[in-house]
C-alpha positions as CSV (number, residue, x, y, z in Angstrom):
1,X,-6.3,67.3,41.7
2,X,-9.8,67.3,43.1
3,X,-13.1,67.2,41.3
4,X,-16.4,68.6,42.5
5,X,-19.2,66.2,43.6
6,X,-21.4,67.7,40.9
7,X,-19.6,65.8,38.2
8,X,-20.5,62.4,39.6
9,X,-23.8,60.7,40.4
10,X,-24.0,59.0,43.8
11,X,-24.9,55.4,43.5
12,X,-25.9,52.8,46.0
13,X,-24.4,49.4,46.7
14,X,-27.4,47.8,45.0
15,X,-26.6,49.6,41.8
16,X,-23.0,48.5,41.9
17,X,-23.8,44.8,42.6
18,X,-26.5,44.6,39.9
19,X,-24.4,46.6,37.4
20,X,-21.4,44.2,37.8
21,X,-23.6,41.1,37.2
22,X,-25.3,42.8,34.2
23,X,-21.9,43.6,32.7
24,X,-20.9,40.0,32.8
25,X,-24.3,39.0,31.2
26,X,-23.8,41.6,28.4
27,X,-20.3,40.1,27.7
28,X,-21.9,36.6,27.3
29,X,-24.8,38.1,25.2
30,X,-22.3,39.8,22.8
31,X,-20.3,36.5,22.5
32,X,-23.5,34.6,21.8
33,X,-24.6,37.1,19.1
34,X,-21.2,36.7,17.4
35,X,-21.5,32.9,17.4
36,X,-25.0,33.1,16.0
37,X,-23.7,35.2,13.1
38,X,-20.9,32.8,12.5
39,X,-23.3,29.9,12.7
40,X,-25.4,31.3,10.0
41,X,-22.4,32.0,7.7
42,X,-20.7,28.6,7.8
43,X,-21.3,25.2,6.2
44,X,-23.3,22.3,7.8
45,X,-20.1,20.5,9.0
46,X,-18.8,23.6,10.8
47,X,-22.3,24.2,12.3
48,X,-22.0,20.9,14.0
49,X,-18.8,22.1,15.7
50,X,-20.3,25.4,16.8
51,X,-23.6,24.0,18.1
52,X,-22.2,22.6,21.4
53,X,-20.4,25.8,22.2
54,X,-23.6,27.9,21.6
55,X,-25.7,25.5,23.7
56,X,-23.2,25.8,26.6
57,X,-23.1,29.5,26.3
58,X,-26.9,29.8,26.3
59,X,-27.1,27.6,29.4
60,X,-24.5,29.8,31.2
61,X,-26.5,32.9,30.1
62,X,-29.6,31.5,31.6
63,X,-27.8,30.7,34.9
64,X,-26.4,34.3,35.0
65,X,-29.8,35.8,34.2
66,X,-31.4,33.7,37.0
67,X,-28.7,34.9,39.4
68,X,-29.4,38.6,38.3
69,X,-33.1,38.1,38.8
70,X,-32.6,36.6,42.3
71,X,-30.3,39.5,43.3
72,X,-32.7,42.1,41.9
73,X,-35.5,40.5,43.8
74,X,-33.6,41.0,47.0
75,X,-32.5,44.6,46.3
76,X,-35.5,46.2,44.5
77,X,-38.9,45.7,46.2
78,X,-40.8,46.5,43.0
79,X,-39.0,43.8,41.0
80,X,-41.0,40.7,42.1
81,X,-44.3,42.6,41.7
82,X,-43.3,43.7,38.2
83,X,-42.2,40.1,37.3
84,X,-45.8,39.0,38.2
85,X,-47.5,41.9,36.5
86,X,-45.6,41.5,33.3
87,X,-45.9,37.8,33.2
88,X,-42.2,37.1,32.7
89,X,-41.7,34.5,35.5
90,X,-40.6,31.8,33.1
91,X,-38.1,33.9,31.1
92,X,-34.7,34.4,32.6
93,X,-33.6,36.8,29.9
94,X,-36.7,39.0,30.3
95,X,-36.1,39.0,34.1
96,X,-32.5,40.1,33.5
97,X,-33.7,42.9,31.2
98,X,-36.2,44.1,33.9
99,X,-33.4,44.1,36.5
100,X,-31.2,46.2,34.2
101,X,-34.0,48.6,33.6
102,X,-34.8,49.0,37.3
103,X,-31.2,49.7,38.1
104,X,-31.3,52.9,36.0
105,X,-34.8,54.2,36.8
106,X,-34.7,57.2,39.1
107,X,-38.0,57.6,41.0
108,X,-37.4,61.3,41.5
109,X,-37.0,62.0,37.7
110,X,-40.0,62.4,35.6
111,X,-41.1,59.9,33.0
112,X,-40.2,62.1,30.0
113,X,-36.5,62.3,31.2
114,X,-36.5,58.6,31.9
115,X,-38.0,57.9,28.4
116,X,-35.3,60.1,26.8
117,X,-32.5,58.2,28.6
118,X,-33.9,55.0,27.1
119,X,-33.9,56.6,23.6
120,X,-37.7,57.1,23.4
121,X,-37.8,60.8,22.5
122,X,-38.9,63.3,20.0
123,X,-35.9,65.3,18.7
124,X,-32.3,64.8,19.8
125,X,-31.6,63.8,23.4
126,X,-28.7,65.0,25.5
127,X,-28.1,61.7,27.1
128,X,-29.0,58.3,25.6
129,X,-28.0,54.7,26.7
130,X,-28.2,52.2,23.8
131,X,-27.7,49.2,26.1
132,X,-30.8,50.2,28.1
133,X,-32.8,50.6,25.0
134,X,-31.8,47.1,23.9
135,X,-32.8,45.7,27.3
136,X,-36.1,47.5,27.0
137,X,-36.5,45.9,23.5
138,X,-35.8,42.4,24.9
139,X,-38.2,42.9,27.7
140,X,-41.0,44.3,25.5
141,X,-40.7,41.5,23.0
142,X,-41.0,39.0,25.9
143,X,-43.9,40.7,27.6
144,X,-45.9,41.1,24.4
145,X,-44.8,37.8,22.9
146,X,-43.8,39.3,19.6
147,X,-40.8,39.2,17.3
148,X,-38.2,42.0,17.1
149,X,-39.6,42.8,13.6
150,X,-43.1,43.7,15.1
151,X,-41.7,45.8,17.9
152,X,-42.7,49.5,18.0
153,X,-41.5,52.4,20.0
154,X,-45.1,52.8,21.3
155,X,-45.0,49.3,22.8
156,X,-41.6,50.0,24.3
157,X,-42.9,53.3,25.8
158,X,-45.9,51.6,27.3
159,X,-43.8,48.9,28.9
160,X,-41.3,51.5,30.3
161,X,-44.2,53.5,31.6
162,X,-45.7,50.5,33.4
163,X,-42.3,49.8,35.0
164,X,-41.6,53.4,35.9
165,X,-45.0,53.9,37.5
166,X,-44.8,50.7,39.6
167,X,-41.3,51.5,40.7
168,X,-42.2,55.0,41.6
169,X,-45.3,53.8,43.6
170,X,-43.1,51.3,45.4
171,X,-40.5,53.8,46.4
172,X,-43.0,56.5,47.3
173,X,-45.0,54.0,49.3
174,X,-41.8,52.9,51.2
175,X,-40.9,56.5,52.0
176,X,-44.4,57.5,53.0
177,X,-44.9,54.8,55.7
178,X,-45.0,56.6,59.1
179,X,-42.7,55.3,61.8
180,X,-44.7,53.9,64.7
181,X,-43.2,54.2,68.1
């Protein structure tokens, strides 16, 4: 059986490498969230048993987020510039979220379609990725130094637009450089 190429999106090696690292980070994040829920539900004695596990997991998550940030810095030219612009140099989780977002931004696609893919839309979208929306929420809370309760879709959209615009300028600038001979 053969399938037409139109059914699949071509992806680069950069996408595959970053995506694999992010998948591992998401697994750790999900496990951490489960432990936080259990931690809140148990007695003080049981909390003392869970605390070292949670601390070890948080440390591993920070190491993985740092690794993702380093890899994204090598593979996406706009990444390092955006880390400085957004002021997230000290936050490994925010840098991981930025790497995840950059992995899925297509510079040839308009901002409206990109925003729809992140779940920032009016009406019903055709395609929506909840993991990207969560990454955008993590990044927006870090950039604006607010809690998740004060987060608004407007702030998320502003953050995404800043990222999309910088990434697009970076890729357009890279393509527009004339070859000197």
